[in-house]
C-alpha positions in Angstrom: 28.8 -14.4 -34.2 31.0 -11.8 -32.5 28.7 -9.0 -33.8 25.7 -10.8 -32.2 27.5 -11.1 -28.9 28.5 -7.5 -28.9 24.9 -6.5 -29.7 23.6 -8.6 -26.8 26.1 -6.9 -24.4 25.0 -3.5 -25.6 21.3 -4.3 -25.1 21.9 -5.7 -21.6 23.7 -2.6 -20.6 21.0 -0.4 -22.1 18.0 -2.1 -20.6 18.2 -0.4 -17.2 18.4 3.0 -18.9 15.5 2.1 -21.2 13.5 0.9 -18.2 14.1 4.1 -16.3 12.9 6.1 -19.4 9.8 4.0 -19.6 9.3 4.5 -15.8 9.5 8.3 -16.2 6.8 8.2 -18.9 4.7 5.9 -16.8 5.0 8.2 -13.8 4.0 11.2 -15.9 0.8 9.4 -16.8 0.3 8.7 -13.1 0.7 12.4 -12.3 -1.9 13.2 -14.9 -4.3 10.8 -13.2 -3.6 12.3 -9.8 -4.4 15.8 -11.1 -7.6 14.6 -12.7 -8.9 12.4 -9.9 -7.6 14.0 -6.8 -7.3 17.6 -8.0 -3.8 18.1 -6.6 -2.3 21.5 -6.9 0.8 22.5 -8.9 2.8 22.7 -5.7 1.7 19.2 -4.7 2.6 17.9 -8.1 6.1 19.5 -7.8 6.6 17.8 -4.4 5.6 14.4 -5.8 7.8 14.8 -8.8 10.8 15.6 -6.5 10.2 12.5 -4.3 9.7 10.2 -7.3 12.7 11.5 -9.2 15.0 11.5 -6.2 14.3 7.7 -5.8 14.6 6.7 -9.4 12.6 3.6 -8.7 9.2 4.7 -7.3 6.3 3.9 -9.6 4.1 1.1 -10.6 7.0 -1.3 -11.1 9.7 -1.7 -13.7 7.9 -1.6 -17.0 10.6 -3.7 -18.7 9.8 -6.8 -16.6 6.3 -6.3 -15.1 3.6 -8.6 -16.4 0.3 -7.6 -15.0 -2.3 -10.5 -14.9 -5.1 -8.0 -15.6 -5.3 -4.9 -17.7 -6.8 -1.6 -16.7 -9.5 -2.1 -19.3 -10.3 -5.5 -17.9 -10.6 -4.0 -14.4 -13.0 -1.4 -15.6 -15.1 -4.0 -17.2 -15.7 -5.8 -13.9 -15.6 -2.9 -11.5 -18.8 -1.1 -10.6 -19.4 1.6 -13.3 -15.9 1.1 -14.6 -14.5 2.1 -11.2 -16.6 5.2 -10.8 -19.1 3.2 -8.8 -16.6 3.1 -5.9 -17.2 6.8 -5.2 -19.2 7.3 -2.0 -20.7 10.8 -1.4 -21.3 10.1 2.3 -17.7 9.2 2.7 -16.6 12.3 0.7 -18.7 14.6 3.0 -17.0 13.1 6.1 -13.5 12.8 4.8 -13.3 15.8 2.5 -11.6 13.6 -0.1 -12.5 11.2 -2.9 -12.0 7.5 -2.2 -11.4 7.7 1.5 -13.3 5.7 4.2 -14.1 6.9 7.8 -12.4 5.0 10.6 -14.7 4.2 13.5 -16.2 1.4 15.6 -19.8 0.6 14.3 -20.6 -1.1 17.7 -20.5 2.2 19.5 -20.2 4.9 16.8 -21.5 6.1 13.4 -19.4 7.1 10.5 -19.8 10.8 11.2 -18.1 10.2 14.6 -14.8 9.3 12.8 -11.7 11.3 13.7 -9.7 9.9 10.8 -10.1 8.4 7.3 -8.1 5.9 5.3 -7.6 5.6 1.6 -9.9 3.0 0.1 -7.3 1.8 -2.3 -3.5 1.5 -2.3 -1.7 4.7 -3.5 -2.4 6.3 -5.9 -5.9 5.6 -4.4 -7.5 5.5 -7.9 -9.7 2.5 -8.9 -8.3 0.4 -11.7 -4.8 1.9 -11.4 -1.8 -0.2 -10.5 -0.4 0.3 -6.9 2.8 2.3 -6.5 5.7 0.2 -5.3 9.5 0.3 -4.9 8.8 3.0 -2.2 10.6 3.3 1.1 8.6 3.9 4.3 10.2 7.4 4.5 9.1 8.2 1.0 5.6 6.8 1.6 5.3 9.3 4.5 6.6 12.1 2.4 4.2 11.3 -0.4 1.2 11.1 2.0 2.3 14.5 3.4 2.5 16.0 -0.2 -1.1 14.7 -0.7 -2.2 16.6 2.4 -2.5 13.3 4.4 -0.2 11.2 6.5 1.1 7.6 6.9 -1.3 5.4 8.8 -0.6 3.9 12.2 -0.8 0.1 12.4 -4.0 -0.1 14.5 -5.8 2.2 11.9 -5.0 -0.2 9.1 -6.1 -3.2 11.2 -9.3 -1.6 12.2 -10.1 -0.6 8.6 -9.6 -4.3 7.7 -11.4 -5.9 10.6 -14.4 -3.5 10.4 -14.0 -1.7 13.7 -11.4 0.8 14.8 -10.2 -0.1 18.3 -8.1 1.8 20.8 -4.4 1.7 20.2 -2.8 -1.3 22.0 0.9 -0.5 21.5 3.3 -1.6 24.2 5.1 1.7 24.7 8.5 1.9 26.2 10.0 -1.0 24.3 12.9 -0.7 21.9 13.0 -1.9 18.3 14.7 -5.1 19.5 11.5 -6.1 21.3 9.1 -5.4 18.4 8.9 -9.1 17.2 8.1 -10.5 20.7 5.5 -7.8 21.3 4.0 -8.6 17.9 3.7 -12.2 18.9 1.9 -11.3 22.1 -0.5 -9.0 20.1 -1.2 -11.9 17.6 -2.0 -14.3 20.5 -4.4 -11.8 21.9 -6.4 -11.6 18.7 -6.0 -15.1 17.4 -9.4 -16.4 18.6 -11.2 -13.5 16.8 -9.0 -13.3 13.7 -10.8 -12.4 10.4 -10.1 -11.2 6.9 -11.6 -8.1 5.3 -14.1 -10.3 3.4 -15.1 -12.6 6.3 -14.1 -14.9 9.1 -12.1 -17.5 7.1 -9.3 -17.3 4.5 -10.5 -17.7 0.9 -8.6 -18.0 -2.4 -9.9 -16.2 -5.4 -11.5 -13.3 -3.5 -8.6 -10.8 -3.6 -5.8 -9.8 -6.0 -3.6 -12.7 -5.1 -3.5 -15.2 -8.0 -0.5 -13.5 -9.9 3.0 -14.9 -9.8 6.6 -13.9 -9.5 8.7 -13.2 -12.6 10.8 -16.1 -13.8 14.2 -15.7 -12.3 13.0 -13.4 -9.5 15.1 -14.3 -6.5 16.2 -11.6 -4.0 13.9 -8.9 -5.3 16.1 -7.1 -7.9 14.8 -4.2 -10.0 15.8 -5.9 -13.3 14.5 -9.4 -12.4 11.3 -8.9 -10.4 8.2 -7.5 -12.0 5.6 -5.8 -9.9 3.0 -8.2 -11.3 0.1 -6.6 -9.5 -3.6 -6.2 -10.4 -5.3 -2.9 -10.9 -6.7 -1.6 -7.6 -10.3 -2.5 -7.0 -10.3 -5.3 -9.6 -11.8 -7.6 -7.0 -14.9 -5.8 -5.6 -15.5 -8.5 -3.0 -12.1 -7.9 -1.5 -13.7 -5.2 0.6 -13.8 -4.6 4.4 -16.9 -3.8 6.3 -15.7 -0.2 6.5 -15.4 0.0 2.7 -11.6 -0.4 2.2 -10.3 -2.5 -0.7 -7.3 -4.7 -1.4 -5.9 -5.1 2.1 -5.2 -8.7 1.1 -3.3 -9.4 -2.1 -1.8 -6.9 -4.6 0.9 -4.9 -2.7 1.9 -5.3 0.9 1.8 -1.9 2.7 4.0 0.3 4.8 2.6 1.5 8.1 3.9 3.3 11.2 4.3 1.3 14.4 4.8 3.8 17.3 7.0 2.8 20.2 6.0 5.8 22.3 2.9 8.1 22.4 4.8 10.9 20.6 5.4 8.6 17.6 1.8 8.2 16.7 0.9 9.6 13.3 -2.7 9.7 14.4 -1.8 12.0 17.3 -0.1 14.4 14.9 3.4 13.3 15.4 6.0 13.8 12.6 8.6 11.9 14.6 7.0 8.5 13.8 8.1 5.0 15.0 9.3 1.9 13.2 8.2 0.2 10.1 5.3 -2.3 10.1 4.4 -4.2 6.9 0.7 -4.9 6.6 -1.4 -7.2 4.4 -0.2 -9.6 1.8 0.8 -9.5 -1.8 0.0 -10.7 -5.3 1.1 -14.4 -5.1 -0.8 -15.4 -2.0 -3.4 -17.6 -3.8 -0.4 -19.6 -5.2 1.9 -19.4 -2.2 0.7 -18.5 1.3 3.9 -16.9 2.5 2.8 -15.8 5.9 -0.3 -14.9 7.9 -2.4 -12.0 6.7 -5.5 -11.8 8.8 -6.6 -8.2 9.6 -5.0 -7.6 13.1 -2.0 -9.8 12.5 1.3 -8.0 13.1 4.4 -9.1 11.2 7.8 -9.7 12.9 10.3 -6.9 12.5 11.0 -7.7 8.9 13.5 -5.3 7.2 12.9 -3.1 10.3 14.0 0.5 10.6 12.7 3.8 11.7 10.0 4.9 9.3 11.9 8.1 8.4 15.2 6.3 7.9 16.7 7.1 4.5 17.5 3.4 4.3 14.0 2.1 5.1 13.1 -0.9 2.9 11.6 -0.9 -0.6 10.8 -3.8 -3.0 8.7 -4.8 -6.0 5.6 -5.8 -4.0 5.6 -3.2 -1.2 3.4 -0.1 -1.4 1.3 1.9 0.9 -1.9 3.9 1.5 -2.5 7.1 3.4 -4.6 8.2 6.3 -6.0 11.6 7.2 -6.9 13.1 10.6 -10.1 15.1 10.7 -10.5 18.4 12.5 
């Protein structure tokens, strides 16, 4: 009996170490995918490795507890041409990158008028690959920079989802303490025209939102909460009019919310503003935790400066990147 108890204690102490080892192997597989799909350079790979290893948690979730409801193979069986069908040569010519979509307003512009593009999928921006989570906003910005891109501004994500990029509507000159009240005003302005990427009304079963939290997952701990996400692009109908996927369900996403003109990532700023969490996550068909229509802005949840070393990370929070065009 005593031997069994001692063995249980040893295994409980070893589990985090084993999980970290598995995470390292998982990340090496991810880096291989990034080299093959996005043709990143050796320098870019070194930068990514440094960011991931410095964190110790960034990846596709804790392998010891994650229970994905769909496998990569199952995703490829239902995705167009096993995921390869998501490639768009017109988009590639405009954006200069694979799996990016131009940001523009179809009411007055064509795709070739776009001044920026957004990843079609959550990072690593590879169809039928699980989203990267446990990443702080500051680390998301660093990873995007290593990829030759940048973190997105909130209005860019919203336009990509709603199907029309509109002019920035930020209330400059406010402090972080006023972000929540300004977000409420923004939401009231768009409430009458609210929509989701797939249409004008909320629907279950359309996006990657039928998964569930791990048993015993309470406050979001590494060892108790699996990132039980679906592979990106597993729900082809969860697509915006501009060709962007998974903006509902799967991972919520870090964005930049500028509080002054010199904090806009889309204007070339490296200063950046405060954190904004966009979209929804993998349990929303089971538990609709908050609004998630396209132009909805969250209260100042876990708020910080984007580049704060202590910006928030958790098991269902990821990101995607944008890219300004010359």
